[in-house]
VOLOTOR-300797 format. One record per residue (C-alpha): x, y, z. Coordinates in steps of 0.2 Angstrom, whole numbers, m for minus. Example, Ala and Ser with C-alpha at 12.3 -4.5 7.8 and 13.67 -1.06 7.14 Angstrom:
% VOLOTOR-300797
<kolza east="62" north="m22" up="39"/>
<kolza east="68" north="m5" up="36"/>
END
This chain:
% VOLOTOR-300797
<kolza east="167" north="114" up="8"/>
<kolza east="152" north="97" up="18"/>
<kolza east="165" north="85" up="28"/>
<kolza east="163" north="67" up="19"/>
<kolza east="158" north="54" up="31"/>
<kolza east="153" north="32" up="27"/>
<kolza east="139" north="25" up="27"/>
<kolza east="135" north="6" up="29"/>
<kolza east="119" north="3" up="16"/>
<kolza east="116" north="m14" up="17"/>
<kolza east="109" north="m22" up="0"/>
<kolza east="92" north="m24" up="m5"/>
<kolza east="86" north="m42" up="m3"/>
<kolza east="83" north="m50" up="m19"/>
<kolza east="62" north="m55" up="m17"/>
<kolza east="60" north="m72" up="m22"/>
<kolza east="46" north="m76" up="m37"/>
<kolza east="38" north="m90" up="m23"/>
<kolza east="36" north="m73" up="m9"/>
<kolza east="29" north="m62" up="m23"/>
<kolza east="16" north="m73" up="m28"/>
<kolza east="11" north="m79" up="m10"/>
<kolza east="7" north="m60" up="m7"/>
<kolza east="m1" north="m55" up="m19"/>
<kolza east="m16" north="m66" up="m18"/>
<kolza east="m17" north="m64" up="2"/>
<kolza east="m17" north="m47" up="m2"/>
<kolza east="m30" north="m49" up="m18"/>
<kolza east="m43" north="m58" up="m5"/>
<kolza east="m40" north="m45" up="8"/>
<kolza east="m47" north="m34" up="m4"/>
<kolza east="m59" north="m37" up="m12"/>
<kolza east="m66" north="m50" up="2"/>
<kolza east="m66" north="m37" up="15"/>
<kolza east="m60" north="m17" up="9"/>
<kolza east="m70" north="m17" up="m6"/>
<kolza east="m88" north="m19" up="3"/>
<kolza east="m81" north="m9" up="17"/>
<kolza east="m73" north="9" up="6"/>
<kolza east="m84" north="6" up="m12"/>
<kolza east="m98" north="14" up="m14"/>
<kolza east="m110" north="15" up="m25"/>
<kolza east="m107" north="33" up="m33"/>
<kolza east="m118" north="48" up="m24"/>
<kolza east="m131" north="57" up="m36"/>
<kolza east="m124" north="77" up="m39"/>
<kolza east="m109" north="73" up="m30"/>
<kolza east="m92" north="86" up="m35"/>
<kolza east="m84" north="77" up="m20"/>
<kolza east="m68" north="63" up="m28"/>
<kolza east="m77" north="45" up="m22"/>
<kolza east="m69" north="31" up="m23"/>
<kolza east="m70" north="15" up="m38"/>
<kolza east="m58" north="4" up="m36"/>
<kolza east="m45" north="m4" up="m23"/>
<kolza east="m31" north="m16" up="m32"/>
<kolza east="m16" north="m20" up="m28"/>
<kolza east="1" north="m18" up="m34"/>
<kolza east="19" north="m21" up="m36"/>
<kolza east="35" north="m9" up="m39"/>
<kolza east="49" north="m21" up="m34"/>
<kolza east="55" north="m24" up="m17"/>
<kolza east="35" north="m15" up="m14"/>
<kolza east="23" north="m21" up="m13"/>
<kolza east="8" north="m6" up="m15"/>
<kolza east="m13" north="m5" up="m8"/>
<kolza east="m20" north="9" up="m19"/>
<kolza east="m37" north="18" up="m23"/>
<kolza east="m42" north="23" up="m40"/>
<kolza east="m55" north="40" up="m35"/>
<kolza east="m69" north="48" up="m47"/>
<kolza east="m65" north="67" up="m48"/>
<kolza east="m84" north="72" up="m54"/>
<kolza east="m83" north="89" up="m52"/>
<kolza east="m84" north="99" up="m67"/>
<kolza east="m67" north="108" up="m60"/>
<kolza east="m60" north="92" up="m60"/>
<kolza east="m41" north="89" up="m68"/>
<kolza east="m47" north="72" up="m73"/>
<kolza east="m58" north="61" up="m70"/>
<kolza east="m50" north="49" up="m59"/>
<kolza east="m31" north="49" up="m50"/>
<kolza east="m26" north="33" up="m39"/>
<kolza east="m18" north="35" up="m23"/>
<kolza east="m9" north="22" up="m14"/>
<kolza east="m11" north="20" up="3"/>
<kolza east="0" north="8" up="13"/>
<kolza east="15" north="1" up="5"/>
<kolza east="23" north="m15" up="14"/>
<kolza east="44" north="m18" up="10"/>
<kolza east="50" north="m32" up="5"/>
<kolza east="65" north="m35" up="20"/>
<kolza east="69" north="m56" up="20"/>
<kolza east="65" north="m70" up="25"/>
<kolza east="70" north="m77" up="44"/>
<kolza east="69" north="m94" up="43"/>
<kolza east="52" north="m99" up="30"/>
<kolza east="46" north="m84" up="35"/>
<kolza east="47" north="m68" up="26"/>
<kolza east="49" north="m54" up="33"/>
<kolza east="39" north="m35" up="29"/>
<kolza east="42" north="m17" up="36"/>
<kolza east="24" north="m7" up="34"/>
<kolza east="21" north="9" up="29"/>
<kolza east="6" north="22" up="27"/>
<kolza east="5" north="38" up="14"/>
<kolza east="7" north="53" up="25"/>
<kolza east="m5" north="71" up="19"/>
<kolza east="14" north="81" up="13"/>
<kolza east="14" north="62" up="2"/>
<kolza east="28" north="55" up="8"/>
<kolza east="29" north="36" up="13"/>
<kolza east="31" north="36" up="34"/>
<kolza east="39" north="17" up="42"/>
<kolza east="31" north="14" up="57"/>
<kolza east="30" north="m4" up="57"/>
<kolza east="49" north="m16" up="53"/>
<kolza east="55" north="m34" up="52"/>
<kolza east="32" north="m39" up="52"/>
<kolza east="27" north="m57" up="45"/>
<kolza east="14" north="m55" up="32"/>
<kolza east="m2" north="m62" up="44"/>
<kolza east="4" north="m46" up="55"/>
<kolza east="4" north="m30" up="38"/>
<kolza east="m11" north="m39" up="32"/>
<kolza east="m21" north="m38" up="51"/>
<kolza east="m15" north="m20" up="53"/>
<kolza east="m21" north="m15" up="33"/>
<kolza east="m38" north="m23" up="37"/>
<kolza east="m38" north="m14" up="55"/>
<kolza east="m41" north="2" up="45"/>
<kolza east="m32" north="15" up="59"/>
<kolza east="m18" north="24" up="43"/>
<kolza east="m21" north="12" up="30"/>
<kolza east="m36" north="18" up="27"/>
<kolza east="m40" north="23" up="8"/>
END
């Protein structure tokens, strides 16, 4: 029989609507001005490999995702397109008037891996802009 232990699990902070709108506007500017021109290219001729056709963002609860949509042109493709996330911001609360976020990337295992905590929105967007682990 397993021994029971107490674990502290604080509640997640409630995401204000103003923060949601502000984050979405800043992130879409990054996607449209920098990431799309860099990563979305015209389809290659006679391609049998997947390629990016669109980049977008979305909210799900306290998480803000940067996502890529891939086309699957090969003859053995299960579907013509698939979507996957490549970066995730988790709302971690506010310190004064400054919102704070935890930053994660999608590992090759299909699991999100949180590598930075308690960052401002500008720091998070800078990390995503620089690439590294956060690329589609």
